[in-house]
N, CA, C and O of each residue as an XYZ file, in Angstrom:
408
protein
N      96.437     91.660     90.345
C      96.010     91.402     88.986
C      95.685     89.914     88.785
O      94.730     89.553     88.098
N      96.509     89.071     89.404
C      96.242     87.637     89.301
C      94.898     87.296     89.942
O      94.120     86.516     89.393
N      94.639     87.877     91.091
C      93.367     87.632     91.783
C      92.188     88.102     90.938
O      91.196     87.386     90.804
N      92.292     89.293     90.373
C      91.192     89.816     89.555
C      90.976     88.935     88.328
O      89.840     88.619     87.975
N      92.064     88.544     87.686
C      91.949     87.697     86.504
C      91.294     86.360     86.806
O      90.433     85.901     86.055
N      91.697     85.741     87.894
C      91.120     84.449     88.234
C      89.691     84.596     88.751
O      88.869     83.699     88.562
N      89.394     85.714     89.398
C      88.021     85.940     89.866
C      87.066     86.095     88.690
O      85.905     85.699     88.786
N      87.535     86.663     87.582
C      86.668     86.809     86.414
C      86.381     85.467     85.749
O      85.414     85.331     84.998
N      87.226     84.476     86.029
C      87.034     83.153     85.431
C      86.070     82.295     86.244
O      85.554     81.295     85.744
N      85.826     82.677     87.487
C      84.982     81.865     88.351
C      85.761     80.693     88.906
O      86.938     80.524     88.588
N      85.120     79.879     89.734
C      85.808     78.721     90.316
C      86.245     77.745     89.220
O      85.495     77.454     88.289
N      87.455     77.258     89.354
C      87.944     76.305     88.360
C      88.163     74.956     89.024
O      88.381     74.873     90.233
N      88.103     73.908     88.228
C      88.406     72.567     88.700
C      89.637     72.074     87.959
O      89.849     72.408     86.793
N      90.433     71.291     88.633
C      91.670     70.802     88.043
C      91.497     69.358     87.590
O      92.114     68.443     88.134
N      90.650     69.172     86.587
C      90.451     67.856     86.008
C      91.273     67.761     84.730
O      91.290     68.689     83.921
N      91.945     66.646     84.559
C      92.852     66.472     83.439
C      92.173     66.738     82.092
O      92.780     67.336     81.204
N      90.953     66.310     81.938
C      90.258     66.487     80.658
C      89.962     67.950     80.348
O      89.779     68.315     79.187
N      89.914     68.791     81.386
C      89.607     70.209     81.188
C      90.857     71.093     81.168
O      90.741     72.313     81.045
N      92.041     70.503     81.285
C      93.271     71.294     81.369
C      93.566     72.124     80.120
O      93.816     73.322     80.252
N      93.551     71.551     78.920
C      93.905     72.385     77.751
C      93.033     73.631     77.594
O      93.582     74.719     77.415
N      91.694     73.526     77.652
C      90.905     74.761     77.519
C      91.087     75.705     78.712
O      91.040     76.925     78.552
N      91.295     75.142     79.903
C      91.517     75.979     81.081
C      92.817     76.759     80.953
O      92.847     77.962     81.213
N      93.887     76.088     80.555
C      95.170     76.771     80.386
C      95.096     77.847     79.299
O      95.727     78.897     79.421
N      94.338     77.591     78.253
C      94.155     78.592     77.198
C      93.405     79.804     77.734
O      93.769     80.941     77.434
N      92.356     79.571     78.527
C      91.617     80.691     79.124
C      92.505     81.505     80.055
O      92.452     82.735     80.057
N      93.322     80.813     80.847
C      94.220     81.512     81.762
C      95.257     82.314     80.982
O      95.518     83.474     81.302
N      95.847     81.697     79.960
C      96.915     82.345     79.190
C      96.422     83.526     78.371
O      97.217     84.383     77.983
N      95.131     83.585     78.103
C      94.596     84.693     77.305
C      93.848     85.723     78.146
O      93.287     86.678     77.608
N      93.839     85.532     79.450
C      93.198     86.499     80.341
C      94.160     87.669     80.548
O      95.252     87.469     81.081
N      93.787     88.881     80.143
C      94.717     90.008     80.232
C      95.166     90.338     81.653
O      96.299     90.774     81.857
N      94.295     90.135     82.632
C      94.691     90.408     84.016
C      95.725     89.390     84.498
O      96.675     89.751     85.193
N      95.545     88.136     84.135
C      96.504     87.101     84.529
C      97.848     87.354     83.858
O      98.892     87.261     84.503
N      97.829     87.670     82.580
C      99.080     87.943     81.859
C      99.795     89.147     82.476
O     101.004     89.100     82.703
N      99.061     90.212     82.743
C      99.666     91.404     83.357
C     100.200     91.076     84.754
O     101.273     91.547     85.132
N      99.467     90.283     85.512
C      99.920     89.883     86.839
C     101.200     89.079     86.784
O     102.079     89.256     87.627
N     101.320     88.197     85.806
C     102.545     87.416     85.649
C     103.723     88.288     85.246
O     104.851     88.042     85.673
N     103.474     89.300     84.432
C     104.541     90.234     84.055
C     105.023     91.004     85.286
O     106.226     91.165     85.489
N     104.096     91.471     86.094
C     104.461     92.185     87.325
C     105.216     91.253     88.265
O     106.191     91.664     88.894
N     104.776     90.012     88.365
C     105.442     89.027     89.214
C     106.883     88.805     88.740
O     107.804     88.746     89.554
N     107.071     88.683     87.440
C     108.420     88.490     86.887
C     109.297     89.705     87.157
O     110.480     89.553     87.459
N     108.741     90.901     87.056
C     109.500     92.107     87.364
C     109.914     92.103     88.834
O     111.025     92.514     89.168
N     109.039     91.649     89.695
C     109.370     91.542     91.106
C     110.524     90.583     91.357
O     111.373     90.833     92.213
N     110.553     89.488     90.611
C     111.659     88.530     90.735
C     112.970     89.178     90.322
O     113.993     88.965     90.973
N     112.958     89.962     89.256
C     114.169     90.647     88.808
C     114.667     91.606     89.886
O     115.862     91.641     90.180
N     113.763     92.379     90.475
C     114.157     93.298     91.550
C     114.678     92.538     92.762
O     115.642     92.966     93.398
N     114.048     91.413     93.086
C     114.486     90.606     94.218
C     115.909     90.090     93.980
O     116.738     90.107     94.889
N     116.185     89.636     92.766
C     117.531     89.168     92.441
C     118.551     90.292     92.544
O     119.678     90.076     92.989
N     118.155     91.490     92.133
C     119.054     92.647     92.259
C     119.348     92.939     93.721
O     120.488     93.239     94.077
N     118.342     92.855     94.561
C     118.537     93.080     95.998
C     119.479     92.020     96.568
O     120.396     92.345     97.322
N     119.256     90.757     96.208
C     120.089     89.677     96.730
C     121.545     89.804     96.297
O     122.442     89.312     96.982
N     121.781     90.455     95.175
C     123.159     90.635     94.727
C     123.881     91.725     95.513
O     125.100     91.863     95.404
N     123.147     92.492     96.297
C     123.740     93.644     96.985
C     123.794     93.528     98.509
O     124.691     94.095     99.132
N     122.853     92.806     99.121
C     122.808     92.776    100.584
C     122.737     91.334    101.081
O     122.449     90.414    100.315
N     123.001     91.155    102.364
C     122.913     89.836    102.984
C     121.470     89.350    102.978
O     120.536     90.138    103.126
N     121.302     88.057    102.805
C     119.973     87.461    102.793
C     119.255     87.675    104.121
O     118.046     87.907    104.148
N     120.000     87.597    105.217
C     119.380     87.771    106.531
C     118.853     89.185    106.734
O     117.999     89.411    107.591
N     119.351     90.132    105.960
C     118.844     91.509    106.015
C     117.701     91.702    105.014
O     116.706     92.358    105.321
N     117.848     91.132    103.827
C     116.867     91.349    102.757
C     115.565     90.589    102.982
O     114.486     91.112    102.705
N     115.657     89.374    103.478
C     114.470     88.535    103.533
C     113.352     89.083    104.414
O     112.187     88.973    104.031
N     113.646     89.663    105.566
C     112.540     90.241    106.342
C     111.771     91.321    105.573
O     110.575     91.506    105.799
N     112.443     92.026    104.677
C     111.738     93.038    103.893
C     110.759     92.400    102.910
O     109.782     93.033    102.511
N     111.013     91.165    102.521
C     110.079     90.456    101.647
C     108.733     90.259    102.340
O     107.699     90.163    101.679
N     108.747     90.200    103.669
C     107.489     90.032    104.396
C     106.600     91.265    104.295
O     105.415     91.203    104.624
N     107.156     92.370    103.848
C     106.318     93.556    103.630
C     105.303     93.325    102.512
O     104.333     94.070    102.376
N     105.541     92.281    101.715
C     104.549     91.893    100.717
C     103.223     91.523    101.360
O     102.162     91.760    100.783
N     103.281     90.936    102.563
C     102.050     90.615    103.293
C     101.294     91.886    103.651
O     100.067     91.939    103.564
N     102.036     92.901    104.052
C     101.415     94.178    104.410
C     100.760     94.803    103.177
O      99.627     95.281    103.235
N     101.487     94.790    102.074
C     100.982     95.347    100.822
C      99.729     94.600    100.361
O      98.752     95.223     99.945
N      99.756     93.269    100.433
C      98.610     92.478     99.989
C      97.400     92.672    100.893
O      96.261     92.653    100.426
N      97.647     92.858    102.186
C      96.524     93.127    103.092
C      95.846     94.433    102.699
O      94.620     94.500    102.605
N      96.644     95.466    102.472
C      96.085     96.761    102.081
C      95.398     96.672    100.713
O      94.312     97.221    100.527
N      96.025     95.987     99.765
C      95.451     95.869     98.420
C      94.148     95.073     98.441
O      93.191     95.427     97.753
N      94.112     93.997     99.230
C      92.878     93.206     99.270
C      91.725     94.012     99.860
O      90.572     93.847     99.462
N      92.045     94.877    100.803
C      91.007     95.724    101.405
C      90.591     96.831    100.438
O      89.400     97.085    100.260
N      91.570     97.492     99.814
C      91.263     98.618     98.923
C      90.633     98.182     97.604
O      89.667     98.789     97.142
N      91.179     97.130     97.002
C      90.737     96.746     95.661
C      89.560     95.777     95.655
O      88.676     95.866     94.803
N      89.555     94.855     96.609
C      88.535     93.809     96.587
C      87.537     93.913     97.729
O      86.632     93.088     97.847
N      87.706     94.931     98.570
C      86.803     95.162     99.698
C      86.710     93.945    100.624
O      85.660     93.672    101.205
N      87.834     93.216    100.749
C      87.860     92.074    101.655
C      87.932     92.585    103.091
O      88.631     93.560    103.364
N      87.225     91.943    104.000
C      87.265     92.399    105.403
C      88.615     92.069    106.043
O      89.242     91.060    105.721
N      89.043     92.935    106.949
C      90.290     92.713    107.686
C      89.932     92.585    109.161
O      89.426     93.522    109.778
N      90.199     91.431    109.701
C      89.887     91.206    111.113
C      90.926     91.899    111.991
O      92.048     92.151    111.550
N      90.554     92.205    113.225
C      91.529     92.815    114.142
C      92.769     91.946    114.343
O      93.876     92.470    114.477
N      92.595     90.627    114.365
C      93.725     89.726    114.543
C      94.679     89.789    113.346
O      95.898     89.763    113.520
N      94.130     89.870    112.144
C      94.951     90.006    110.934
C      95.710     91.326    110.949
O      96.884     91.383    110.583
N      95.033     92.376    111.373
C      95.683     93.688    111.469
C      96.806     93.656    112.498
O      97.878     94.214    112.263
N      96.571     93.010    113.630
C      97.614     92.884    114.652
C      98.816     92.124    114.105
O      99.959     92.527    114.319
N      98.562     91.042    113.410
C      99.662     90.272    112.806
C     100.465     91.102    111.837
O     101.691     90.998    111.795
N      99.796     91.920    111.061
C     100.472     92.786    110.103
C     101.320     93.831    110.818
O     102.428     94.141    110.379
N     100.807     94.370    111.908
C     101.593     95.336    112.687
C     102.814     94.677    113.312
O     103.863     95.311    113.432
N     102.695     93.430    113.708
C     103.842     92.696    114.257
C     104.896     92.490    113.170
O     106.092     92.610    113.434
N     104.457     92.180    111.956
C     105.396     92.060    110.838
C     106.144     93.369    110.627
O     107.365     93.375    110.473
N     105.410     94.477    110.619
C     106.052     95.782    110.435
C     107.068     96.073    111.536
O     108.143     96.614    111.275
N     106.718     95.708    112.771
C     107.646     95.920    113.887
C     108.902     95.067    113.689
O     110.013     95.532    113.944
N     108.734     93.850    113.246
C     109.891     92.986    112.991
C     110.805     93.539    111.916
O     112.027     93.513    112.057
N     110.215     94.039    110.846
C     111.025     94.642    109.776
C     111.752     95.866    110.292
O     112.912     96.089    109.947
N     111.089     96.658    111.110
C     111.737     97.844    111.690
C     112.934     97.448    112.559
O     113.988     98.081    112.500
N     112.766     96.412    113.351
C     113.866     95.944    114.194
C     115.038     95.454    113.346
O     116.190     95.775    113.638
N     114.753     94.684    112.303
C     115.816     94.179    111.438
C     116.518     95.323    110.713
O     117.737     95.301    110.547
N     115.752     96.318    110.285
C     116.349     97.431    109.532
C     117.301     98.256    110.396
O     118.186     98.930    109.869
N     117.131     98.209    111.689
C     117.995     98.976    112.597
C     119.282     98.231    112.924
O     120.210     98.815    113.482
N     119.347     96.937    112.579
C     120.537     96.162    112.926
C     121.662     96.317    111.917
O     122.726     95.720    112.081
């Protein structure tokens, strides 16, 4: 949602004189607002996980976000996925599988 919201705004520049109108455009973009809400919900779930399991067990599962984003970027934005990127993602999945068995 954050990507879609920012893509609708076009390329932005971070010049001090343009900050107030830029921040207003960002804050009123429904996709950006929805993306931030989803992001905050993810933080709440992450905190719940951290309260229950060891960090060394939980953190590798956070890398599954890379897998999810790779799939989402391909499905939603039609971004190309190179074989090397796919291999890296499969290595991440293998690592999570190994950690989950420990």
